[in-house]
C-alpha positions in Angstrom: 58.1 207.3 -63.0 55.9 207.2 -60.0 52.4 207.0 -60.7 50.0 210.0 -59.9 47.3 209.6 -57.7 44.0 210.4 -59.2 40.6 210.8 -57.1 37.4 212.8 -56.4 37.2 214.9 -53.3 33.9 213.7 -53.0 31.5 211.1 -53.9 29.8 213.4 -56.1 28.9 211.6 -59.5 30.1 214.3 -61.8 33.2 214.5 -60.1 33.6 211.0 -60.0 32.9 210.4 -63.5 35.6 213.1 -64.4 38.1 211.2 -62.5 37.3 207.9 -64.2 37.7 209.6 -67.4 41.0 210.9 -66.5 42.2 207.4 -65.3 41.3 206.0 -68.7 43.1 208.9 -70.9 46.4 208.1 -68.9 46.0 204.2 -69.4 45.6 205.2 -73.0 48.9 207.2 -72.7 50.8 204.7 -71.1 51.1 207.0 -67.9 51.0 205.2 -64.5 48.2 206.2 -62.2 46.7 204.9 -58.7 43.5 205.5 -57.2 44.6 204.2 -53.8 45.4 207.2 -51.6 47.6 204.9 -49.2 49.8 203.5 -52.0 52.8 205.2 -53.4 52.8 208.3 -55.6 54.4 211.7 -55.9 51.9 213.7 -57.0 48.0 213.8 -56.6 45.3 214.9 -59.2 42.0 215.7 -57.4 39.0 216.6 -59.0 37.1 219.4 -56.9 33.9 218.8 -54.9 31.9 220.5 -51.9 34.8 221.2 -49.3 33.5 220.0 -46.2 35.3 218.9 -42.8 35.2 215.3 -44.0 36.6 216.2 -47.4 39.2 218.4 -45.9 40.3 215.6 -43.6 40.6 213.5 -47.0 42.7 216.3 -48.5 44.9 216.7 -45.6 45.6 212.9 -45.8 46.6 213.3 -49.6 48.9 216.3 -49.0 50.8 214.7 -46.5 51.6 212.0 -48.8 52.1 213.7 -52.1 55.0 216.2 -53.4 52.3 218.2 -54.8 48.5 218.3 -55.0 46.7 219.7 -58.5 43.1 220.4 -57.6 41.1 220.2 -60.9 38.5 223.2 -60.7 35.5 222.8 -63.1 33.1 224.4 -60.9 33.7 228.1 -60.0 30.9 228.2 -57.3 32.9 225.8 -55.0 35.4 226.9 -52.3 39.1 226.1 -53.2 41.5 224.8 -50.2 44.6 226.2 -49.3 48.2 224.1 -50.5 47.1 222.8 -53.6 47.9 224.1 -57.3 45.1 224.9 -59.3 43.9 223.5 -62.7 41.1 225.0 -64.2 38.9 225.1 -67.0 38.3 228.7 -66.4 40.5 230.6 -69.0 40.6 233.9 -67.0 42.4 232.5 -64.1 45.9 233.9 -64.5 47.4 232.3 -61.6 46.2 228.2 -62.5 47.2 226.1 -65.0 44.7 225.9 -67.7 43.2 222.5 -69.0 39.5 221.8 -70.3 38.4 219.4 -67.7 35.2 219.0 -69.0 36.5 217.8 -72.3 37.5 214.4 -70.4 34.1 213.2 -71.6 35.3 212.2 -74.8 36.8 209.3 -73.0 33.2 208.4 -72.2 32.4 205.3 -74.5 29.0 207.1 -75.5 31.1 209.7 -77.5 31.5 207.3 -79.9 28.3 205.3 -79.3 25.7 207.7 -78.4 22.0 206.7 -77.1 20.0 206.7 -80.3 16.3 207.2 -79.1 13.0 208.7 -80.8 12.9 212.3 -80.0 9.4 212.7 -77.7 10.1 215.9 -76.3 11.1 219.4 -77.9 13.3 220.7 -75.1 15.0 219.8 -71.8 17.2 221.7 -69.0 18.7 220.2 -66.3 20.8 222.1 -63.9 21.0 223.9 -60.5 19.1 227.0 -60.5 21.4 230.1 -60.2 19.7 233.8 -59.9 22.6 235.2 -62.1 21.7 233.0 -65.0 19.3 234.1 -67.9 17.1 231.3 -68.7 15.1 233.5 -71.1 16.4 231.5 -73.9 14.3 228.3 -72.8 10.8 228.3 -74.3 7.9 228.1 -71.5 6.1 225.5 -73.2 4.2 222.3 -72.3 7.0 220.1 -74.2 9.8 221.5 -72.4 11.0 219.5 -69.2 12.8 221.6 -66.3 14.9 219.5 -64.1 15.7 220.7 -60.3 14.2 221.1 -57.0 13.8 224.5 -56.6 10.5 226.6 -56.1 12.2 229.4 -58.1 11.7 227.8 -61.6 8.1 228.4 -60.9 8.6 231.9 -61.0 10.1 231.7 -64.4 8.1 228.7 -66.0 4.5 228.4 -65.8 3.8 226.0 -68.9 7.1 223.8 -68.7 7.0 220.7 -66.9 9.3 220.8 -64.0 10.7 217.6 -62.6 12.7 216.9 -59.4 16.3 216.8 -60.3 17.9 213.5 -61.5 21.1 212.3 -59.8 21.2 208.7 -61.8 23.4 209.7 -64.7 22.2 207.2 -66.7 18.8 208.0 -66.3 19.6 211.5 -67.1 21.2 210.7 -70.1 18.5 208.5 -71.2 15.9 211.3 -70.7 18.1 213.8 -72.5 18.3 211.5 -75.5 14.6 211.7 -76.1 14.7 215.7 -76.2 15.5 217.2 -79.7 17.3 220.3 -78.1 19.1 221.4 -74.8 20.5 224.5 -73.7 23.7 226.3 -72.3 22.4 229.6 -70.7 24.0 232.6 -70.3 26.1 232.9 -67.0 28.4 236.0 -66.4 30.9 233.6 -64.5 30.8 231.2 -67.6 30.0 233.3 -70.7 33.4 233.1 -73.0 35.4 231.9 -70.5 34.4 228.3 -69.9 33.3 225.2 -72.0 30.7 223.2 -69.6 30.2 219.6 -69.6 26.8 219.9 -70.9 28.2 220.3 -74.3 30.0 217.1 -73.9 26.7 215.4 -72.9 24.8 216.2 -75.9 27.3 214.0 -78.1 26.3 211.4 -75.6 22.4 211.9 -76.1 22.6 212.9 -79.6 20.7 216.0 -79.0 21.2 219.6 -80.3 22.8 222.2 -77.8 21.3 225.9 -78.0 24.0 228.2 -76.8 23.1 231.5 -74.9 24.2 233.5 -78.2 21.3 231.6 -80.3 23.9 229.5 -82.0 22.4 225.6 -82.2 25.3 223.3 -82.4 24.5 219.6 -83.6 26.7 216.4 -82.2 28.2 216.3 -85.3 29.4 220.0 -84.9 30.6 219.2 -81.2 32.6 216.2 -82.3 34.4 218.2 -85.0 35.3 220.9 -82.5 36.6 218.2 -79.8 38.2 215.0 -80.8 40.0 212.5 -78.8 43.6 212.8 -80.6 43.8 216.7 -79.1 42.5 215.3 -75.9 45.1 213.3 -75.4 47.6 215.7 -76.7 46.4 218.4 -74.2 46.7 215.9 -71.2 50.5 215.2 -72.2 51.2 219.0 -72.4 49.4 218.9 -68.6 51.5 216.1 -67.3 54.6 218.0 -68.7 53.5 221.0 -66.3 53.0 218.7 -63.6 
């Protein structure tokens, strides 16, 4: 069996993490893979990122060497290139292969060894500001921390502490771990059709997740919904479709 190529289209921290987690899963399943674009492989698994001139050139190199490129779409706001087979975690896309990409987070060591820290703040929300999202579920109090480099936060939150976006994931998870709660807000492009990475990150940080529906999920609740056994079985099913 020829190995799969597994890479991130860009060096974006989240896409790199997802690609690494996928490699860990393939290793456990004894499925050969490579991360070397110039090695031998028949099929490529590429985690999506911002499609720029440079990333398109990178993708063109892969397309010339691979029999088929499977493009792992976990962000519906990013452009999708041509000449790829779409694998998506948005289950309303009828023309694509469905796979819950965010669930790869289960392969991270923090899934079973979460960060246990004293809860020093009530709430934290970290995410890119998007006008279509409803942020009203997040309390505007001085024990709420908002992370993001966007002046539009100031029009919504007047009492919350607004800090710059944190791009170091270890630092972000450390900050998340000192918060009692975090949020998944309503988004018309995500509601009921997507399970975001933040849900799994709550397990990493031992932090409760408050959904836009008002439901609160504890880390234990989340771990009962998603298991490593199920993830590996889902990956085996995905590989069979490839």
